[in-house]
One Martini backbone bead per residue (centre of mass of N, CA, C, O) as a GRO file, in nm:
protein
  377
    1UNK     BB    1   3.120   4.295  -5.013
    2UNK     BB    2   3.083   4.386  -4.710
    3UNK     BB    3   2.876   4.494  -4.491
    4UNK     BB    4   2.897   4.749  -4.279
    5UNK     BB    5   2.771   4.627  -4.013
    6UNK     BB    6   2.994   4.390  -4.006
    7UNK     BB    7   3.235   4.631  -3.952
    8UNK     BB    8   3.097   4.691  -3.672
    9UNK     BB    9   3.230   4.731  -3.336
   10UNK     BB   10   3.146   4.713  -3.024
   11UNK     BB   11   3.260   4.952  -2.773
   12UNK     BB   12   3.489   5.069  -2.516
   13UNK     BB   13   3.617   5.404  -2.460
   14UNK     BB   14   3.840   5.636  -2.400
   15UNK     BB   15   3.861   5.960  -2.461
   16UNK     BB   16   4.189   5.976  -2.470
   17UNK     BB   17   4.178   5.757  -2.731
   18UNK     BB   18   4.041   5.986  -2.903
   19UNK     BB   19   4.055   6.139  -3.218
   20UNK     BB   20   4.059   6.395  -3.385
   21UNK     BB   21   3.997   6.509  -3.709
   22UNK     BB   22   4.212   6.719  -3.891
   23UNK     BB   23   4.033   6.624  -4.174
   24UNK     BB   24   3.774   6.743  -4.154
   25UNK     BB   25   3.527   6.828  -4.374
   26UNK     BB   26   3.431   7.082  -4.223
   27UNK     BB   27   3.692   7.262  -4.266
   28UNK     BB   28   3.616   7.367  -4.552
   29UNK     BB   29   3.434   7.602  -4.437
   30UNK     BB   30   3.724   7.752  -4.345
   31UNK     BB   31   3.935   7.711  -4.588
   32UNK     BB   32   4.053   7.419  -4.567
   33UNK     BB   33   4.255   7.174  -4.610
   34UNK     BB   34   4.149   6.847  -4.588
   35UNK     BB   35   4.458   6.703  -4.652
   36UNK     BB   36   4.702   6.837  -4.448
   37UNK     BB   37   4.733   6.589  -4.242
   38UNK     BB   38   4.912   6.344  -4.146
   39UNK     BB   39   4.853   6.056  -3.989
   40UNK     BB   40   5.116   6.040  -3.799
   41UNK     BB   41   5.017   6.344  -3.661
   42UNK     BB   42   4.745   6.327  -3.506
   43UNK     BB   43   4.854   6.293  -3.186
   44UNK     BB   44   4.957   6.567  -3.168
   45UNK     BB   45   4.881   6.804  -2.954
   46UNK     BB   46   4.869   7.044  -3.160
   47UNK     BB   47   4.682   6.910  -3.362
   48UNK     BB   48   4.448   6.857  -3.166
   49UNK     BB   49   4.409   7.156  -3.070
   50UNK     BB   50   4.342   7.274  -3.347
   51UNK     BB   51   4.089   7.098  -3.397
   52UNK     BB   52   3.944   7.194  -3.140
   53UNK     BB   53   3.930   7.501  -3.216
   54UNK     BB   54   3.765   7.464  -3.467
   55UNK     BB   55   3.517   7.325  -3.330
   56UNK     BB   56   3.461   7.603  -3.145
   57UNK     BB   57   3.335   7.734  -3.365
   58UNK     BB   58   3.026   7.866  -3.421
   59UNK     BB   59   2.964   7.717  -3.693
   60UNK     BB   60   2.933   7.420  -3.518
   61UNK     BB   61   2.763   7.423  -3.244
   62UNK     BB   62   2.920   7.311  -2.970
   63UNK     BB   63   2.813   7.476  -2.733
   64UNK     BB   64   2.517   7.362  -2.731
   65UNK     BB   65   2.598   7.058  -2.701
   66UNK     BB   66   2.748   7.102  -2.439
   67UNK     BB   67   2.498   7.206  -2.271
   68UNK     BB   68   2.328   6.951  -2.311
   69UNK     BB   69   2.522   6.748  -2.174
   70UNK     BB   70   2.544   6.894  -1.908
   71UNK     BB   71   2.227   6.857  -1.852
   72UNK     BB   72   2.188   6.530  -1.943
   73UNK     BB   73   2.417   6.402  -2.066
   74UNK     BB   74   2.558   6.126  -2.236
   75UNK     BB   75   2.373   6.006  -2.510
   76UNK     BB   76   2.402   5.681  -2.691
   77UNK     BB   77   2.207   5.674  -2.943
   78UNK     BB   78   2.457   5.775  -3.128
   79UNK     BB   79   2.726   5.629  -3.203
   80UNK     BB   80   3.042   5.649  -3.229
   81UNK     BB   81   3.281   5.651  -3.496
   82UNK     BB   82   3.575   5.443  -3.548
   83UNK     BB   83   3.928   5.411  -3.594
   84UNK     BB   84   4.224   5.311  -3.641
   85UNK     BB   85   4.537   5.434  -3.576
   86UNK     BB   86   4.808   5.484  -3.820
   87UNK     BB   87   5.069   5.508  -3.641
   88UNK     BB   88   5.235   5.460  -3.362
   89UNK     BB   89   5.328   5.132  -3.253
   90UNK     BB   90   5.466   5.230  -2.959
   91UNK     BB   91   5.176   5.309  -2.884
   92UNK     BB   92   4.889   5.331  -2.774
   93UNK     BB   93   4.593   5.277  -2.876
   94UNK     BB   94   4.427   5.464  -3.123
   95UNK     BB   95   4.148   5.671  -3.230
   96UNK     BB   96   3.947   5.776  -3.507
   97UNK     BB   97   3.718   5.989  -3.616
   98UNK     BB   98   3.430   5.965  -3.824
   99UNK     BB   99   3.167   5.991  -3.621
  100UNK     BB  100   3.164   6.278  -3.382
  101UNK     BB  101   3.323   6.538  -3.351
  102UNK     BB  102   3.119   6.727  -3.183
  103UNK     BB  103   3.097   6.538  -2.940
  104UNK     BB  104   3.395   6.524  -2.863
  105UNK     BB  105   3.436   6.829  -2.826
  106UNK     BB  106   3.230   6.868  -2.605
  107UNK     BB  107   3.363   6.675  -2.400
  108UNK     BB  108   3.632   6.823  -2.383
  109UNK     BB  109   3.527   7.093  -2.290
  110UNK     BB  110   3.414   7.002  -2.022
  111UNK     BB  111   3.680   6.900  -1.904
  112UNK     BB  112   3.826   7.171  -1.928
  113UNK     BB  113   3.639   7.326  -1.734
  114UNK     BB  114   3.698   7.136  -1.493
  115UNK     BB  115   4.015   7.165  -1.482
  116UNK     BB  116   3.980   7.505  -1.453
  117UNK     BB  117   3.717   7.548  -1.253
  118UNK     BB  118   3.450   7.645  -1.407
  119UNK     BB  119   3.367   7.352  -1.348
  120UNK     BB  120   3.163   7.093  -1.168
  121UNK     BB  121   3.196   6.741  -1.145
  122UNK     BB  122   3.107   6.441  -1.088
  123UNK     BB  123   3.196   6.115  -1.111
  124UNK     BB  124   2.950   6.031  -1.285
  125UNK     BB  125   2.994   6.248  -1.503
  126UNK     BB  126   3.293   6.177  -1.578
  127UNK     BB  127   3.229   5.888  -1.668
  128UNK     BB  128   3.030   5.979  -1.896
  129UNK     BB  129   3.257   6.142  -2.055
  130UNK     BB  130   3.493   5.902  -2.073
  131UNK     BB  131   3.295   5.656  -2.121
  132UNK     BB  132   3.251   5.503  -2.438
  133UNK     BB  133   3.029   5.424  -2.683
  134UNK     BB  134   3.125   5.235  -2.975
  135UNK     BB  135   3.231   5.213  -3.318
  136UNK     BB  136   3.441   4.986  -3.495
  137UNK     BB  137   3.612   5.009  -3.780
  138UNK     BB  138   3.722   4.792  -4.034
  139UNK     BB  139   3.951   4.942  -4.248
  140UNK     BB  140   4.083   4.685  -4.383
  141UNK     BB  141   3.802   4.607  -4.528
  142UNK     BB  142   3.683   4.858  -4.582
  143UNK     BB  143   3.614   5.089  -4.773
  144UNK     BB  144   3.739   5.394  -4.854
  145UNK     BB  145   3.436   5.546  -4.843
  146UNK     BB  146   3.335   5.508  -4.545
  147UNK     BB  147   3.420   5.801  -4.427
  148UNK     BB  148   3.170   5.913  -4.607
  149UNK     BB  149   2.915   5.738  -4.568
  150UNK     BB  150   2.866   5.754  -4.257
  151UNK     BB  151   2.831   6.070  -4.232
  152UNK     BB  152   2.621   6.097  -4.471
  153UNK     BB  153   2.380   5.953  -4.331
  154UNK     BB  154   2.349   6.216  -4.136
  155UNK     BB  155   2.432   6.493  -4.331
  156UNK     BB  156   2.262   6.439  -4.586
  157UNK     BB  157   2.018   6.256  -4.543
  158UNK     BB  158   1.971   6.209  -4.248
  159UNK     BB  159   1.820   6.334  -3.974
  160UNK     BB  160   1.525   6.450  -3.942
  161UNK     BB  161   1.425   6.745  -3.874
  162UNK     BB  162   1.247   6.929  -3.702
  163UNK     BB  163   0.998   7.124  -3.698
  164UNK     BB  164   0.899   7.409  -3.563
  165UNK     BB  165   0.642   7.295  -3.420
  166UNK     BB  166   0.780   7.056  -3.279
  167UNK     BB  167   0.971   7.226  -3.117
  168UNK     BB  168   0.755   7.406  -2.976
  169UNK     BB  169   0.619   7.176  -2.825
  170UNK     BB  170   0.863   7.086  -2.660
  171UNK     BB  171   0.907   7.349  -2.515
  172UNK     BB  172   0.628   7.367  -2.380
  173UNK     BB  173   0.634   7.092  -2.234
  174UNK     BB  174   0.890   7.154  -2.053
  175UNK     BB  175   0.776   7.407  -1.916
  176UNK     BB  176   0.523   7.272  -1.799
  177UNK     BB  177   0.726   7.067  -1.627
  178UNK     BB  178   0.937   7.311  -1.487
  179UNK     BB  179   1.126   7.427  -1.668
  180UNK     BB  180   1.343   7.643  -1.764
  181UNK     BB  181   1.439   7.818  -2.027
  182UNK     BB  182   1.740   7.734  -2.007
  183UNK     BB  183   1.694   7.427  -1.979
  184UNK     BB  184   1.547   7.382  -2.243
  185UNK     BB  185   1.761   7.484  -2.430
  186UNK     BB  186   1.987   7.284  -2.346
  187UNK     BB  187   1.821   7.017  -2.394
  188UNK     BB  188   1.785   7.108  -2.727
  189UNK     BB  189   2.006   7.290  -2.848
  190UNK     BB  190   1.938   7.597  -2.780
  191UNK     BB  191   1.875   7.904  -2.777
  192UNK     BB  192   1.701   8.094  -2.564
  193UNK     BB  193   1.566   8.282  -2.767
  194UNK     BB  194   1.454   8.064  -2.952
  195UNK     BB  195   1.281   7.915  -2.739
  196UNK     BB  196   1.103   8.158  -2.678
  197UNK     BB  197   0.982   8.196  -2.957
  198UNK     BB  198   0.852   7.917  -2.972
  199UNK     BB  199   0.668   7.951  -2.728
  200UNK     BB  200   0.511   8.194  -2.825
  201UNK     BB  201   0.401   8.079  -3.093
  202UNK     BB  202   0.248   7.839  -2.961
  203UNK     BB  203   0.060   8.011  -2.786
  204UNK     BB  204  -0.070   8.171  -3.023
  205UNK     BB  205  -0.206   7.923  -3.146
  206UNK     BB  206  -0.365   7.841  -2.896
  207UNK     BB  207  -0.529   8.099  -2.884
  208UNK     BB  208  -0.677   8.040  -3.148
  209UNK     BB  209  -0.804   7.767  -3.068
  210UNK     BB  210  -0.990   7.918  -2.842
  211UNK     BB  211  -1.152   8.045  -3.049
  212UNK     BB  212  -1.481   8.055  -3.140
  213UNK     BB  213  -1.443   8.131  -3.461
  214UNK     BB  214  -1.118   8.018  -3.533
  215UNK     BB  215  -1.036   7.745  -3.388
  216UNK     BB  216  -1.082   7.537  -3.633
  217UNK     BB  217  -0.827   7.675  -3.805
  218UNK     BB  218  -0.606   7.583  -3.590
  219UNK     BB  219  -0.322   7.484  -3.743
  220UNK     BB  220   0.006   7.402  -3.774
  221UNK     BB  221   0.043   7.557  -4.056
  222UNK     BB  222   0.014   7.850  -3.888
  223UNK     BB  223   0.267   7.887  -3.705
  224UNK     BB  224   0.447   8.070  -3.901
  225UNK     BB  225   0.293   8.334  -3.861
  226UNK     BB  226   0.388   8.379  -3.563
  227UNK     BB  227   0.687   8.389  -3.617
  228UNK     BB  228   0.660   8.647  -3.791
  229UNK     BB  229   0.550   8.830  -3.574
  230UNK     BB  230   0.813   8.802  -3.375
  231UNK     BB  231   0.993   8.951  -3.599
  232UNK     BB  232   0.780   9.191  -3.581
  233UNK     BB  233   0.752   9.447  -3.372
  234UNK     BB  234   0.498   9.593  -3.481
  235UNK     BB  235   0.305   9.357  -3.485
  236UNK     BB  236   0.336   9.264  -3.189
  237UNK     BB  237   0.244   9.549  -3.073
  238UNK     BB  238  -0.041   9.558  -3.204
  239UNK     BB  239  -0.120   9.281  -3.056
  240UNK     BB  240  -0.014   9.267  -2.765
  241UNK     BB  241   0.212   9.110  -2.616
  242UNK     BB  242   0.214   8.894  -2.312
  243UNK     BB  243   0.399   8.702  -2.115
  244UNK     BB  244   0.233   8.690  -1.846
  245UNK     BB  245  -0.039   8.600  -2.026
  246UNK     BB  246   0.024   8.434  -2.292
  247UNK     BB  247  -0.077   8.671  -2.487
  248UNK     BB  248  -0.293   8.855  -2.682
  249UNK     BB  249  -0.460   9.176  -2.592
  250UNK     BB  250  -0.568   9.263  -2.884
  251UNK     BB  251  -0.856   9.160  -2.975
  252UNK     BB  252  -0.947   9.308  -3.240
  253UNK     BB  253  -0.672   9.253  -3.387
  254UNK     BB  254  -0.658   8.932  -3.369
  255UNK     BB  255  -0.920   8.887  -3.525
  256UNK     BB  256  -0.836   9.021  -3.777
  257UNK     BB  257  -0.591   8.850  -3.839
  258UNK     BB  258  -0.727   8.586  -3.868
  259UNK     BB  259  -0.898   8.667  -4.117
  260UNK     BB  260  -0.636   8.714  -4.298
  261UNK     BB  261  -0.525   8.410  -4.277
  262UNK     BB  262  -0.821   8.244  -4.349
  263UNK     BB  263  -1.070   8.417  -4.366
  264UNK     BB  264  -1.379   8.523  -4.384
  265UNK     BB  265  -1.666   8.428  -4.264
  266UNK     BB  266  -1.954   8.333  -4.391
  267UNK     BB  267  -2.289   8.253  -4.376
  268UNK     BB  268  -2.221   7.965  -4.518
  269UNK     BB  269  -1.908   7.907  -4.400
  270UNK     BB  270  -1.735   8.024  -4.591
  271UNK     BB  271  -1.430   8.140  -4.698
  272UNK     BB  272  -1.257   8.387  -4.773
  273UNK     BB  273  -1.024   8.571  -4.875
  274UNK     BB  274  -0.688   8.598  -4.823
  275UNK     BB  275  -0.465   8.860  -4.729
  276UNK     BB  276  -0.271   8.633  -4.590
  277UNK     BB  277  -0.161   8.361  -4.771
  278UNK     BB  278   0.117   8.372  -4.611
  279UNK     BB  279   0.362   8.396  -4.385
  280UNK     BB  280   0.545   8.613  -4.548
  281UNK     BB  281   0.316   8.837  -4.547
  282UNK     BB  282   0.393   8.961  -4.267
  283UNK     BB  283   0.642   9.122  -4.372
  284UNK     BB  284   0.474   9.313  -4.563
  285UNK     BB  285   0.274   9.408  -4.349
  286UNK     BB  286   0.487   9.552  -4.169
  287UNK     BB  287   0.535   9.801  -4.378
  288UNK     BB  288   0.212   9.912  -4.365
  289UNK     BB  289   0.096   9.930  -4.072
  290UNK     BB  290   0.195  10.258  -4.018
  291UNK     BB  291   0.005  10.323  -4.277
  292UNK     BB  292  -0.302  10.453  -4.301
  293UNK     BB  293  -0.355  10.442  -4.615
  294UNK     BB  294  -0.264  10.138  -4.666
  295UNK     BB  295  -0.466  10.019  -4.461
  296UNK     BB  296  -0.720  10.107  -4.591
  297UNK     BB  297  -0.686   9.943  -4.843
  298UNK     BB  298  -0.651   9.665  -4.707
  299UNK     BB  299  -0.941   9.672  -4.558
  300UNK     BB  300  -1.095   9.696  -4.800
  301UNK     BB  301  -1.300   9.598  -5.021
  302UNK     BB  302  -1.075   9.424  -5.222
  303UNK     BB  303  -0.836   9.433  -5.067
  304UNK     BB  304  -0.473   9.427  -5.068
  305UNK     BB  305  -0.137   9.389  -5.031
  306UNK     BB  306  -0.059   9.492  -5.316
  307UNK     BB  307  -0.219   9.753  -5.306
  308UNK     BB  308  -0.100   9.867  -5.043
  309UNK     BB  309   0.204   9.864  -5.150
  310UNK     BB  310   0.149  10.061  -5.388
  311UNK     BB  311   0.061  10.300  -5.209
  312UNK     BB  312   0.319  10.312  -5.037
  313UNK     BB  313   0.528  10.350  -5.267
  314UNK     BB  314   0.396  10.610  -5.387
  315UNK     BB  315   0.451  10.778  -5.093
  316UNK     BB  316   0.767  10.623  -5.075
  317UNK     BB  317   1.004  10.650  -5.319
  318UNK     BB  318   1.285  10.670  -5.127
  319UNK     BB  319   1.297  10.393  -4.933
  320UNK     BB  320   1.516  10.222  -5.099
  321UNK     BB  321   1.796  10.344  -5.045
  322UNK     BB  322   1.882  10.228  -4.753
  323UNK     BB  323   1.885   9.927  -4.859
  324UNK     BB  324   2.110   9.961  -5.068
  325UNK     BB  325   2.329  10.072  -4.881
  326UNK     BB  326   2.331   9.822  -4.699
  327UNK     BB  327   2.406   9.614  -4.908
  328UNK     BB  328   2.671   9.731  -4.988
  329UNK     BB  329   2.808   9.714  -4.703
  330UNK     BB  330   2.777   9.413  -4.660
  331UNK     BB  331   2.936   9.322  -4.926
  332UNK     BB  332   3.203   9.476  -4.851
  333UNK     BB  333   3.245   9.310  -4.564
  334UNK     BB  334   3.312   9.050  -4.691
  335UNK     BB  335   3.501   8.793  -4.643
  336UNK     BB  336   3.691   8.554  -4.793
  337UNK     BB  337   3.566   8.312  -4.623
  338UNK     BB  338   3.272   8.384  -4.687
  339UNK     BB  339   3.299   8.363  -5.001
  340UNK     BB  340   3.405   8.060  -5.009
  341UNK     BB  341   3.130   7.963  -4.817
  342UNK     BB  342   2.911   7.969  -5.013
  343UNK     BB  343   2.614   7.893  -5.071
  344UNK     BB  344   2.382   7.836  -5.314
  345UNK     BB  345   2.182   8.046  -5.209
  346UNK     BB  346   2.370   8.279  -5.173
  347UNK     BB  347   2.476   8.294  -5.457
  348UNK     BB  348   2.189   8.340  -5.591
  349UNK     BB  349   2.122   8.605  -5.443
  350UNK     BB  350   2.367   8.780  -5.557
  351UNK     BB  351   2.299   8.730  -5.858
  352UNK     BB  352   2.013   8.848  -5.849
  353UNK     BB  353   2.109   9.129  -5.764
  354UNK     BB  354   2.287   9.184  -6.002
  355UNK     BB  355   2.058   9.155  -6.227
  356UNK     BB  356   1.876   9.377  -6.114
  357UNK     BB  357   2.080   9.614  -6.133
  358UNK     BB  358   2.113   9.587  -6.446
  359UNK     BB  359   1.803   9.628  -6.516
  360UNK     BB  360   1.772   9.908  -6.390
  361UNK     BB  361   1.994  10.055  -6.557
  362UNK     BB  362   1.868   9.989  -6.837
  363UNK     BB  363   1.593  10.125  -6.790
  364UNK     BB  364   1.700  10.404  -6.750
  365UNK     BB  365   1.842  10.438  -7.021
  366UNK     BB  366   1.575  10.413  -7.190
  367UNK     BB  367   1.426  10.660  -7.056
  368UNK     BB  368   1.683  10.867  -7.146
  369UNK     BB  369   1.601  10.777  -7.442
  370UNK     BB  370   1.498  10.847  -7.746
  371UNK     BB  371   1.404  10.752  -8.064
  372UNK     BB  372   1.699  10.894  -8.171
  373UNK     BB  373   1.924  10.850  -7.927
  374UNK     BB  374   1.864  11.079  -7.731
  375UNK     BB  375   1.911  11.258  -7.455
  376UNK     BB  376   1.717  11.358  -7.213
  377UNK     BB  377   1.665  11.651  -7.021
   0.00000   0.00000   0.00000
């Protein structure tokens, strides 16, 4: 069997000659039958429009990709892969997307906005959107599984996504170069809110790096602590973040927080035990921050987050009920489409919740029955 690279031929095609795949495997996430549309009908306007509308659903994040292309132009760093459409031999040759449905949908969306007058692009931009460098797969020779192998290289083993710190550094660098928050977000395919949180978290780590006592410990692996801070409004407000000053302004609090993150430096230069041993500890810390008694336990010599939480829970025994009621309401509202599209992690979380509820009820029954099997009054 020939190697796949030898079966891919570079070419230029007009956008209008490329068909979205109405049997795109992504549509299984919407509860659709993956092989529902016969090949001969792919080019029908209604079939293409339905595929286009499916691609525009928020689940596939095409709007963010559309805005990135609008801002930067279409950059053919990863060329779209197509095959010849095996449809009507009496029409001009069309091609079907194998890899690149999101990019094709984003380009079509931009042209739709231009044609409706909602956006206006110059001739150079329109040429960029319409004349595409592609790779044409010789599917007469290629194995039948090529349409799964080629997308799988990108979406399964895939291009490794940047970690949060790398994304934040990119956002910071572009903003320092003069781009607006909105321009940065569009350029990187992010929501503006997400880009702004990345920027704040990066600046927070840089603030720690500039600290005389703790600066040497400010490594990228601590970045996620500050991400968690900005997700917890009470922790962020306690540290007094100010966008205009690009820093936390409660100096005593932030120094205390650094010590909990990395450990207090001892006289011999060694670091003590960390009271916040991992980034997710910030979430638990946020639950006790506004409780004076729990915070006194946490701050005390030998105090820990576990001990502080135990004190907090002892003094607030009923505060679990709203969370349980919220969970019940959320689960009751899940639609059939959402239930069908559960990821492995989502399913495991619901199963773990079910097992925990069963265990709690079993423990309660045991507590209510004495050694003779009689219910206690």
